[in-house]
N, C-alpha and C positions, 0 to 999 in steps of 0.2 A: 503494501500500500504506500502510495506516495503522499505524504503530508509535507507540502511546500511551504516554509516559513519563507516567504519571498522578501529578499532585501534588495530594493532597485536603487544601487548605487553607481550604476554606469552613467557615462555622460548622456549616452543616447540608447534607448533599448530598442525601440522601434521607429520606422518611419512610416507613415502611411500616406497615401494620395488623396487629396482633399478636393471635392469638387460638389457643388451643391447638385446633385443627380435629380433629374425630373422624375424618375423612377427607380424601383429597385424589387426585384421579384424573387429574392433568395428564398422564400418562405412559400414555395408553392406546396397547395395542400397535396397530402398524400392521396386523396381520392380524385385529384385532377380539377382543373378549373383552367379557363382561357389566361393567356398570358396577358399582362398587363401592359398596353402600348405607351411607349414614352410620349411626352409633348414635344412640340416642335422646338423650342428653344431649349438650349443647353448652355452650361457656363463652362469656361477653360479649367482643367485641371491645374492645380497648384500643389507644391510640395508642403507637407506639415511636418513640422519638427516637435518632438515631445519633449516635454519639461523634464528637468532633473529634479523630483520632489524629494522633500525631508522625510524619511521613513524611518521607524524606530528600527535600530538594530537589535539583534535578538536579546542581549544581554540588558537592554533597555526597555523591553516592553512593559508598559505599566501593568501592575498586579491586577487592575480591573478590567482587563480586555479578555474576551474568551478566545483561546488559541484553538487551532487544528487539532491539537493533540487532546483538547477538552472533549471532542466529540467521539463517542464510542458507537461502533455500528452493532445495533440490535437484531437485524434480518429484515425480511420484507413479506408482504403478504398481497394476494390476489384481490382483485375486484370482482363483485357479484354479475350475474346475468343481468340482462337490462328489463327494462319496464317502460311503460307509457310510450310505446314507440320511439323508444330511444336506448342507448346502450352505452358501454364505456371502451368502444373502440375508436380510434384517432383523438383520444381524450388527453387531458394533462394541461390545459389552459389555465385552469384556476382551482384553488383549494383553500379552506379554512378550518380551523378545528374550533368545535362548539363544546365547551366544557360540560353542560349539563345534559348532552345528547346519550342516547343508548341508556334510559334509566333501568333497564333490567340487568343489575349487575351479575356478570358471568364469574366473578372471581378471577379472571385472567390477568389482573393488574393493568388493564388498558382501557379504564372508562373514557367517557365523552364519544364524540362521533366526530365524522368530518362531512363538511359539503364541499361538492365538487362538480365541476362542469364535464358533461359526457361527450358524445359524440360531436365533432366540429361542425357539423351540418346542422344540427339541431339547437346546440348549445344551451340545452336544459340542464337544470342543477337536481342532483339527487343527494340524500342524507345516507351516510353508511356508518356501520359500527366499526370498531378497531380492534381485530383479532390479535392475539399474540403474534408478534413478527418471528421468523424462524430464519436461521442461516443455513443454507443448503450448500454444503461442501461442494457439490458438485453442480450447483446453480440450476437445480431441478425444480421446475415449476410445481411438480406433482407434490413436492414436500412442503410447500407453502400452504398456510391456512388461508381462508377465503373469506372476506367481509360478507356482512349481510346487509340487505337494504332495510334502512329504516323508513326513508320516505321515498317513493319513486321519483322518476323524472318529472320535472315540471318547468314550465316557463316562467321565471320570477320577474322578468322585464315586463310583463303585460303587453307583449309584442311591440316594445318600442324600438327595436333596432330592425327588425327583419332579417332578410338573408345579408350575411357580411361575408366579403372576399378576403379569404386568410384571416379570418378573426384574431383578435386579442380580447382577454377577459381578466379581470380580477374579482377576487370574493374576500371579504373579511368580516367575520363575527366581532362585534361590539357589545359589551354590556350596555345598560341603560345610559345614554349621555343627555345632560341638559335637563329638558322638560320631559324627555321620553319615559313612557311607563314600562317599556320592555326592550330586551336587546333587539338588535335588527342585524339582518344578513346585507352588508353593504356591497355594492356591485360596480364595477365599470365594463364598459364594451366599446369595442372599436374593431378596425380592419386595418390590413397591411397599407392600402393605399387610399387616402381620402382626399377628395378634391374640394371639401368644404368642411367647416367645423359644426357638426352635430352635436348635441348635448350627450354626455357619455357616461354620468355617474347616477346612481340611485340608492335605495335601499328597498328591502322586502321583509315581511314578518318571517318567522321561523317556521310557521305551517305553510310550506312552500305550496301545498294544494289551493291555499287561499291567500296569495302573497300580500295582497293591499300594497300593490308596487307604488313607491313614491319617485317620482322624478320623470325622466332623466333631467340633469342639469349639466350646465356648462361649468368648465373650470376658468375662471377670469384670467385673461392675460397670457395664457400659455397655449401652445399648440397640442392638439391632440395626440401628436408623437411623441409627447413626453410625459402624458398623463393616464392613459386609459390601459392600463395592463395589470402588473402586480400591485396588490393591496394589502397592507397588514396594521396590526396595531402598534400605536407608540405606547411604551409603557406610562402609565400615570404620574410617577414621580419625575421622569425626565420632561414629560410635557407640561406638568405644572409649573416647572423652572424655566422652561424655553419657549413652549408653543401653546399656552394657556388655551383651554377648551378645544386645542386641535389635535386629536388624538387619533386621527387615520391617517397613514402613509399612502400615497399614491404614486405611481410613475409608470415610465416604460422605457424599454431601449429598442430601438429600431435598428435594425442593420444598414449598413451604409453610414451616411452621414445626417440624415435629416434630424435625428433626435440628439445631435450632439456625438461627442467622442467618447461617451460612456453611459452608464445608467443614469437615469434622472430620478428625482424624488423629491415630493412636495407633502407639507402637513396641511390638512384641511379639516374642517368640522361644519358638516352641513346641518347638522342639528342646531346649531348657532345662529343660523340665518332662516330659521322657520323649522316648524316641527309638523309636517314637513315643508320645505320651501316649494313653491308652487313648480308645477311641470315647466320646463324650458327656463326657469330662473337661472341666472350666473352666481356663483360662489364666489364672493369677493374676497372672503378671507382666506387667502392662500399664501403660506410660507415656503419659499423654495429651501431645501435641504441638500440636493445635489443638482447640479447642470452643467454638463460639460460644453458649454457655449453659451451664447446669449441670444435672448428671445427679442426679435425686433418686432414692433407692433405690426399685426396683420400678418405676419410671415408665417406660412406652414412649416417651414424647415428652420432649424436651430442655425444662427450665424457662428461659424467656426474658426479657430486659428490653431497654430501649433501649442500655444500656451493653456488652451482649453482640454487638452486631451488627458484622459485617464492612461496611465502609462503604459497598461497591458493592452490598450485598445487595438482590435483589429476590426476590419468592416463586415467580415462573416459572423462575428461573435453573435450570441443569442442569450442575453439574459433576461429570463422567463420567469422568475419567482424570486421573493425577497421574505425576509422576517427580521424582526428584532430580538435577538437572543438575550435573555437574562439568566443567571444562575447565581444566586447569592447577590456578591457584591459586584460580579463580573457581567460585562455586556458586551453585545456587538452588533452591529447591522450587517446583515449579509445578503449577498444576491447569488443566486444559482443559475447555471445555464450551462450552454455548449460553447467551450471556447475554441477557437479557430487556432491550430498550430502550423507552423510553417509558413511556406510562402501562401499568399492569398490573391486573388484576382476578381474581377466582374467577368463574368461568361458563363461557361458550361462547365460540368463536373469533369470532364476528361480532360482540362486544362486549356481549352480553346477560349482565348479571350475575346470579349465583346467591346468595341470601342466606346469610350464614354466621352470624350474630350468635345463633341459637337462639331468637329471639323468635317466640312461637306465631302473632301476628299478622301477621308477615310474608307477603308474597305471593309465592308461587312462580312464576316464568315458566313458560311451555311452552318445551319442548326445540325448539331450532329444528330447520329440516330438513336433511338432509345436504348439503354436508360440514361444517356448523358444529354437529353434535349431540353432539361429544365434550366432557365436562364435566371441568374443571380450572382451574389458573393460566394464564392467558394475558397477553400483551403485545402492544403495537402492532408492535413489530418485534423482531428477533432479529440476534445476530452471534457468529460463531465466535471465542473469545477465550481468551487464556493469561493466568493470573494468576501473578505472580512473588512469591515470599516469601524473607526473608532467614532462612537456615538457622540465624543466631545468635540470631534472635528465639525460634526454637524451643527452642534452648539454653538461652535465658533462662528460657522457661516450665519446661523441665525443673528448672532450679535454684531454681524458686520466685521469680524476681525478676520475673515477668510472669504474669499470669493466662492460662488459655489462649485466651480471647477478645480478648485485648490485640492479638497480632501483626495487622498489617495488609499487604495486598499493596504493595509499593514500586513496581510498573509493572504495566501490562496491555499487551497486544498483540493486535489484532485481525487475522485471518488469512483473512476473507472473500475478498479478492482472489486467493488460491489455490484456494480451493474451486470445484467445478465446479457445485454448484447451492445457494448460500449463501441460501436464503430458504424461507419457509413455502410448503407446497403442500397446501393443505388437502384437495383431492379424492384425493391419495393418503396422507392422513393423515400427512403428513410435517412434523415440527414440530421435531427435534433435528438439527444439522448435524453434529456431530462425535461420537465415541463414545470408545474407549479409547487410550491412548498406551503408548509402550514406548521405551526407551532403551538405547543400545549406548554404554557408558561408556568404552570403549576407544577408539573413533574419534569420539566425541562426535556421534552421529546420533540424532537425535530422530524416531519414527515417529507419525504421528497417523491414525486412522481417520475418514474422511468416510462417514458413513452415508448409505445409499442413493442414492449417486452413479451407480453404474453399473446402471441400472433399481433394482432393490432389493437389488443387493449394495453392499457397502461398497468403497471404493477406499483405500490408504495413501497419505499424504503423506509426506515426508522433508524434515527440516531439518538442516542442519549447525551444531552449536555451535561458534562459532570460538574458536580458543584464543589 
């Protein structure tokens, strides 16, 4: 198992090509869809140099940070059969932990439940139990326990979004906030390519058969490309000091450059602007925590330069989940996803490069035959990875002592050794290893979805954050 405490002390770690691309199709859905066509105008490519940030050397890690060696692997479990005309194939987009779920105590030591988004065509939500995870030495699916359905699949959005081309989604359970009388299932939805700014966020009741959906709402002042994917709870003590009444973290990373050069994150509190805010409202109380670039008013894409880069940024990266870990006096903000390794390029999986400069004299290559005909950002290799951020760096951003692009991950952790299928599978159009994550704060349990590991279904891996 590779636990990387990454010390970024080189003058230049990576160099990336920066251009405000008019499109990027690196997340083609596994079940097939039409390719997104580019707009007519493009901008010239320019070189982006990364910053040499100050990162804690190993001996100087603050004692209050969660480190990779604090995560112990507990095993995995399978997802149940489908329900209500949906299932767990092509799933893994969003997940959250609910501490009061699964009230029938089975005595397995894993109380609570998970709400998660199923098949990417329906984008319905189901609630499942958490069986005891199991470590299979031979990575045999038949060794794993299977979750049970508590609530079958339902549309918790009230039909607010319709069909989404290459969807993005986030879920986060929060206990009652402000004047709320009950906890809510907060959500965000969007898609890979957006040519307008539709509302993105809302909440539902926990009885998802009658969700009483509120929203959707806009996030004021920021592109959907940085707001409408992963969501998670901000711990109450941190929020009370730095983002009073804003206890919901929301953000997104989009491959290429349109969301900036790293994962974005914001603190919001919709309950503070109405109970609920009216549908279509704009949430104005928004605090940036991370943004690797600058938002210009009215722009879809984030303005970038070399100083804005997360130091390990690569265009084909896919940061798809996040959580705010706490363990006694230790904490960390993490992002999980599929990290691009080696050389990267825009084009096709077999290494054929597609021009992106906008020069009309450039020669466009023929589309390669299947299974290498999906155009987007590609890399030589991939790894499932966790990024660790210092929550007090985010506090410095809130206080104006750091720019939102200055915090850098203090550690990374590769988790390929735990996955059942940690590699590209071009014939199955499988290119992303992990998806959503959720965190049981009371017990320190981290849940991570491995996508398409059980044929086309996801499985759930469990880590214990040691106290």
